[in-house]
C-alpha positions, 0 to 999 in steps of 0.5 A, a space after each residue: 889682881 893676884 891669884 887667891 892664896 891657898 887656904 891650906 897654906 896658912 896657920 888654919 890649914 885644912 887639916 885643922 878642920 873640926 868635925 862638922 866643918 865643910 870647906 869649898 874650893 875658892 874662885 880662881 880670881 878676885 872680883 874687886 880690889 881693896 886699898 889698905 889704909 894702915 895697920 892695926 897694932 895689938 898685943 896678940 900675935 896668935 889667933 888663940 890669944 885674941 879676945 873672943 870678941 872685940 868687947 872681950 878686952 880693955 887693951 889699948 890698941 893702935 891704928 896706924 893710918 898711912 900718911 897719905 890718908 892723914 887729911 881723912 882723919 879731920 874731925 875724927 877727934 870729935 868722935 867718942 867711938 868709931 867703926 873700924 873695918 879690917 882685913 883678917 889676912 891670916 884667916 882661912 877663906 874656904 869654910 862654909 860651915 864651921 864648928 865654933 870653939 866656944 859652942 856646940 854644933 855647926 853653923 853656916 859661916 854667914 851666921 857667925 862672927 868668925 874671921 874665917 869667911 870668903 872675904 875676911 872683913 871684920 868690924 869693931 866698934 872701938 872707943 877712941 882714947 887718943 890721937 897723935 898725928 895719924 896714930 889712933 889709940 883705941 879700945 875694943 879690937 880683937 885682931 892680930 898685931 899687924 892686921 891691915 886696916 880697910 876703913 874707919 867710920 864714925 859710930 852713930 849710936 842713933 842709927 848704928 845700934 839696933 836694940 831689939 836685934 836677935 841671933 836666934 841660935 845665940 839667944 839663951 847661951 851664957 856669955 
């Protein structure tokens, strides 16, 4: 495996840390590998322009699946919604405590949906609006243009939705 990228070399360099944030040194090597199965096309080229969450935009985005995985799309056309996993490749990976832009106070990374995390894996439930070969048109993404695609799964409202789930620190905040 290649060495881990220096978190201070990206757009979210250490100098950009907000008050209350804590960074840690990263491990020297990866534990596992991931195959990117495609790329995501969105209108956003800067993190500041991305919607705050995947439900924050009605933009039609594209998921370009690599041709070698074309057969894996069999049956996807029957789904109204998909769970899309993607790799936030331009995010910092060293923060364990963050001070969110849209909130007060600091929180642990695992209590947030921020792209800044040790393994910047993101997940969105998207509405499938069309398929043309290995190109899917969807609504419900919040990532930068060119983001690597990790996986696509069918979304099952019967098992994936948890109606009584609560995030205590978020309860009562205005949306």
